[in-house]
C-alpha positions in Angstrom: 48.6 116.6 152.7 48.5 113.2 151.0 48.7 114.9 147.6 51.8 116.8 148.8 53.6 113.8 149.9 52.9 112.0 146.8 54.5 114.7 144.8 57.6 114.7 147.0 57.8 110.8 146.5 57.3 111.3 142.8 60.1 114.1 142.7 62.4 111.9 144.8 62.1 108.9 142.5 63.1 111.1 139.5 66.1 112.6 141.4 67.3 109.3 142.8 67.9 107.6 139.4 71.6 107.5 139.5 73.5 104.2 140.1 75.8 105.1 143.0 78.8 102.8 141.9 78.6 104.1 138.4 78.1 107.7 139.4 81.1 107.7 141.8 83.4 106.2 139.2 82.2 109.0 136.6 82.8 111.7 139.2 86.3 110.4 139.9 87.3 110.3 136.3 85.8 113.7 135.5 87.8 115.1 138.6 91.0 113.7 137.4 90.0 115.3 134.0 89.5 118.6 135.3 92.9 118.6 137.3 94.7 117.5 134.3 93.0 119.8 131.9 94.1 122.8 134.1 97.7 121.8 133.5 97.4 120.9 129.9 95.3 124.0 129.0 97.3 126.5 131.2 98.1 128.4 127.9 94.4 128.3 126.6 92.4 130.5 128.9 88.7 129.5 129.4 89.3 125.6 128.8 88.5 124.5 132.3 85.6 126.8 132.6 84.3 125.5 129.3 84.8 121.9 130.3 82.9 122.5 133.5 80.0 123.8 131.5 80.2 120.8 129.2 80.2 118.6 132.3 77.1 120.3 133.5 75.3 119.8 130.1 76.4 116.3 130.1 75.1 115.7 133.5 71.6 117.1 132.5 71.6 114.8 129.4 72.6 111.8 131.7 69.7 112.6 134.1 67.1 113.0 131.3 68.2 109.6 129.8 68.3 107.9 133.2 64.7 109.0 133.6 63.7 107.4 130.3 62.8 103.7 130.7 64.2 101.3 128.2 60.8 100.3 126.7 60.2 103.9 126.0 63.7 104.6 124.4 62.8 101.6 122.3 60.1 103.3 120.7 62.3 106.1 119.3 64.9 103.9 117.8 63.7 104.0 114.2 63.0 107.8 114.3 66.5 108.4 115.9 68.4 106.2 113.5 66.6 107.6 110.4 67.2 111.0 111.6 70.8 110.4 111.9 71.3 108.8 108.8 69.5 111.5 107.1 71.9 114.1 108.6 74.9 112.1 107.4 73.5 112.2 104.1 73.1 115.9 104.4 76.8 116.2 105.4 77.8 114.3 102.4 75.7 116.6 100.1 76.7 120.0 101.4 78.5 119.6 104.9 81.2 122.0 106.0 84.8 121.0 105.0 87.6 121.4 107.9 91.1 120.1 107.4 90.1 118.2 104.4 87.2 116.4 106.1 83.5 116.9 105.4 82.0 116.0 108.9 80.0 119.1 110.1 76.5 120.8 109.3 76.2 124.5 109.9 72.9 125.0 111.7 73.7 128.2 113.4 76.5 126.4 115.1 78.7 123.6 113.7 77.1 120.1 114.6 78.8 116.7 113.9 76.0 114.1 113.2 78.3 111.3 113.2 78.3 111.6 117.1 74.5 110.8 117.2 75.2 107.3 115.4 77.3 106.2 118.3 74.0 105.7 120.2 71.5 105.7 117.4 73.0 102.6 115.7 73.1 100.2 118.6 69.6 101.6 119.6 68.3 100.6 116.2 70.1 97.3 116.4 68.8 96.4 119.8 65.1 97.3 118.7 65.6 95.0 115.7 66.6 92.0 117.7 64.1 92.6 120.5 61.5 92.4 117.9 62.8 89.1 116.6 63.7 87.5 120.1 63.2 83.7 120.1 63.0 83.6 116.2 66.4 84.7 115.1 67.7 83.4 111.9 70.9 83.9 109.6 68.9 86.5 107.7 68.3 88.6 110.6 72.0 89.1 111.2 72.6 90.0 107.7 69.8 92.7 107.9 71.7 93.8 111.2 74.9 94.1 109.3 73.2 96.2 106.7 72.0 98.4 109.4 75.3 98.7 110.9 77.2 99.3 107.6 75.1 102.2 106.4 76.1 104.8 109.1 79.7 103.2 109.2 80.2 103.8 105.5 78.8 107.2 105.5 81.1 108.2 108.3 84.1 106.5 106.8 83.6 108.6 103.6 83.8 111.7 105.5 86.4 110.7 106.3 86.4 110.0 110.1 87.9 106.6 110.9 87.8 107.1 114.6 84.1 107.6 114.9 83.5 104.8 112.4 85.4 102.5 114.5 83.3 103.5 117.5 80.1 103.0 115.7 81.3 99.5 114.5 82.4 98.6 118.0 79.1 99.5 119.5 77.0 98.1 116.7 79.0 94.8 116.7 78.6 94.3 120.4 74.9 94.2 120.0 75.1 91.6 117.0 77.4 89.4 119.1 75.4 89.6 122.2 72.1 89.0 120.3 73.5 85.5 119.6 76.0 85.5 116.6 77.4 82.0 116.6 81.2 81.5 116.9 81.3 79.7 113.6 80.1 82.9 111.8 82.3 85.0 113.9 85.4 83.0 113.2 84.4 83.0 109.4 84.0 86.8 109.7 87.4 87.3 111.4 89.0 85.2 108.6 87.2 87.2 105.9 88.7 90.6 107.5 92.1 89.2 107.7 92.1 88.4 104.0 90.3 91.5 102.7 92.4 93.9 104.8 95.7 93.7 102.9 94.0 92.8 99.6 91.3 95.3 99.3 91.0 97.6 102.3 94.7 98.6 102.3 95.2 99.5 98.7 91.7 100.6 97.7 89.6 101.7 100.5 92.2 103.6 102.8 93.0 107.1 102.1 96.7 108.1 101.8 96.8 109.8 105.1 95.2 106.7 107.0 97.7 104.3 105.4 100.4 107.0 106.5 99.0 106.8 110.1 99.4 103.0 110.2 103.0 103.1 108.7 104.0 106.0 111.1 102.7 103.8 114.1 105.0 100.9 112.9 107.9 103.3 112.5 107.5 107.0 113.8 111.1 107.7 112.9 110.4 107.5 109.2 109.1 111.3 109.6 110.0 112.4 113.0 109.3 116.1 112.3 106.3 115.5 110.3 103.9 112.6 110.6 105.6 110.8 113.3 105.9 113.8 115.4 102.6 113.3 117.4 103.6 109.6 118.4 107.2 110.4 119.2 106.3 113.3 121.3 103.5 111.5 123.2 105.5 108.5 123.9 108.4 110.5 125.3 105.9 112.2 127.6 104.5 108.9 128.9 107.9 107.4 129.2 109.3 110.5 130.9 106.8 110.3 133.7 108.6 107.4 135.3 107.1 105.8 138.4 105.8 108.8 140.4 105.6 111.4 137.6 107.2 114.9 137.5 104.4 116.5 139.4 101.2 118.5 138.7 101.9 121.4 136.4 105.6 120.3 136.0 105.3 118.4 132.8 107.9 119.8 130.4 106.6 118.0 127.2 103.3 119.6 127.7 104.2 123.0 128.9 107.0 123.4 126.3 104.5 122.6 123.6 105.8 119.3 122.3 102.6 117.5 122.7 100.0 118.5 120.1 96.3 118.4 120.8 97.3 118.0 124.6 93.9 119.2 126.0 91.9 116.8 123.8 93.1 113.6 122.1 96.5 113.5 123.5 95.6 114.6 127.1 96.6 111.0 128.5 100.2 112.1 127.7 100.0 115.0 129.7 98.6 112.9 132.8 101.1 110.3 132.2 104.0 112.7 132.5 102.8 114.5 135.5 101.5 111.5 137.5 103.5 108.6 136.2 103.0 104.8 136.2 101.1 105.0 139.6 98.8 107.8 138.4 98.3 105.6 135.1 97.5 102.5 137.4 94.9 104.6 139.2 93.3 105.9 136.1 93.2 102.5 134.3 91.8 100.8 137.4 88.9 103.6 137.3 88.2 102.7 133.7 88.4 99.0 134.5 85.9 99.3 137.6 83.6 101.6 135.1 83.6 98.8 132.6 83.0 96.2 135.2 80.0 98.0 136.7 78.5 98.2 133.2 79.1 94.6 132.6 77.3 93.9 135.7 74.4 96.1 134.7 74.2 94.6 131.3 74.1 91.0 132.8 71.2 91.9 135.1 69.2 93.8 132.6 65.4 92.8 132.5 64.8 92.6 128.7 67.0 91.7 125.7 66.9 95.4 124.3 68.1 96.7 127.6 70.8 94.0 127.8 71.9 94.6 124.2 71.8 98.4 124.9 73.9 98.2 128.1 76.4 95.8 126.2 76.8 98.2 123.6 77.4 101.2 125.9 80.1 99.1 127.7 81.8 98.6 124.5 81.7 102.4 123.8 83.4 103.2 127.0 85.9 100.3 126.5 86.8 101.3 123.0 87.2 104.9 123.8 89.6 104.3 126.5 91.6 101.5 124.9 91.9 103.2 121.4 92.9 106.6 122.9 95.6 105.1 125.4 96.7 102.9 122.6 97.5 105.5 120.2 98.9 107.8 122.7 101.3 105.0 123.8 102.2 104.3 120.2 100.7 100.8 120.0 97.7 101.9 117.7 97.5 104.5 115.0 96.5 107.9 115.5 92.6 108.1 114.9 91.3 111.0 116.7 89.4 109.3 119.5 89.2 111.3 122.9 89.8 109.8 126.3 86.3 109.3 127.9 85.2 111.8 130.5 88.8 113.1 130.4 89.3 114.9 127.2 88.2 118.4 126.6 85.2 118.9 124.2 81.5 119.2 124.5 79.9 116.9 121.8 81.8 113.7 122.8 81.0 114.5 126.5 77.3 114.9 125.6 77.2 111.6 123.9 79.1 109.9 126.7 76.6 111.4 129.1 73.8 110.0 127.2 75.4 106.7 127.2 75.8 106.7 130.9 72.1 107.7 131.3 71.2 104.7 129.4 73.2 102.5 131.7 71.6 103.8 134.8 68.0 103.7 133.2 68.7 100.0 132.6 69.9 99.7 136.3 66.9 101.6 137.6 64.5 99.6 135.4 65.9 96.4 136.8 65.2 97.5 140.4 61.6 98.6 139.5 60.8 95.2 137.9 62.2 93.3 141.0 60.0 95.6 143.4 
């Protein structure tokens, strides 16, 4: 009887790993996503069913990572990072080319290794700073920058500016939270401000990337070509008004004016059908999600856990901010999905992994306190 009770308690401890506030927020956002996807994908049979399956897989991944203590996860930092970089090198050597970009490996089914680096890069950086806790020097931040630039450079070369941006955001969050001084940060910002127009813009950006920036500044320069995405999405966002046109009644989406309306531009569909009030609710949910993640990061029991939680928070923020910004026309189109809302399996699995890490950090804090 005692043995049976022990097994039940052990099983219960593995099941009850989800942080309630975080889990509720994710459930609400994904529910809004399914409702919106049903409308946006009404001409794409099977999208809702596929997304429900993606959510189920993401939920399993979330549960697995929520059960892995941060100190255990730290042991896998070097192998995961090394494996991810090796896959990126394989992509550069013989990856699949789609729409002019070499981003996928065919291993029976196409996979996008750059997605791994959204988690692997901050994981590696957090491990590095944990090992040097209490004895950080300037050279450590230089080494950390190299660790960040290796996958970022390989991803940007594919080219995949959106994913590279997310990897940079997550990695830089770790470097900043590790104790990067404000003097270095200000110097870095100044350096970027000088280098961007003199080196990055003329020599490092591809023609289509420069076109996206110019199109953001003036989408009417090519209204039926490069500016079509932004013009139609901003029309949809604005036409929703205060209350929206109503679910399933969005004309921009259903008359097929909004491109990629189930993936990167699903926010335009949501805005048109649910209006400003709906947007206010959605933005509030994302704000609460990020706030909860910040609270978990602030109370993390170790430097590694705090850095990982901080980087995951930055991932959630960057996803939401960049997507809403590009759909609203205030940022260039970079192909970043709206977290837990856009249709897609790979990104949702990555986000589920990130959410599981947050729950593991919170659970570990409770175990340490008890």
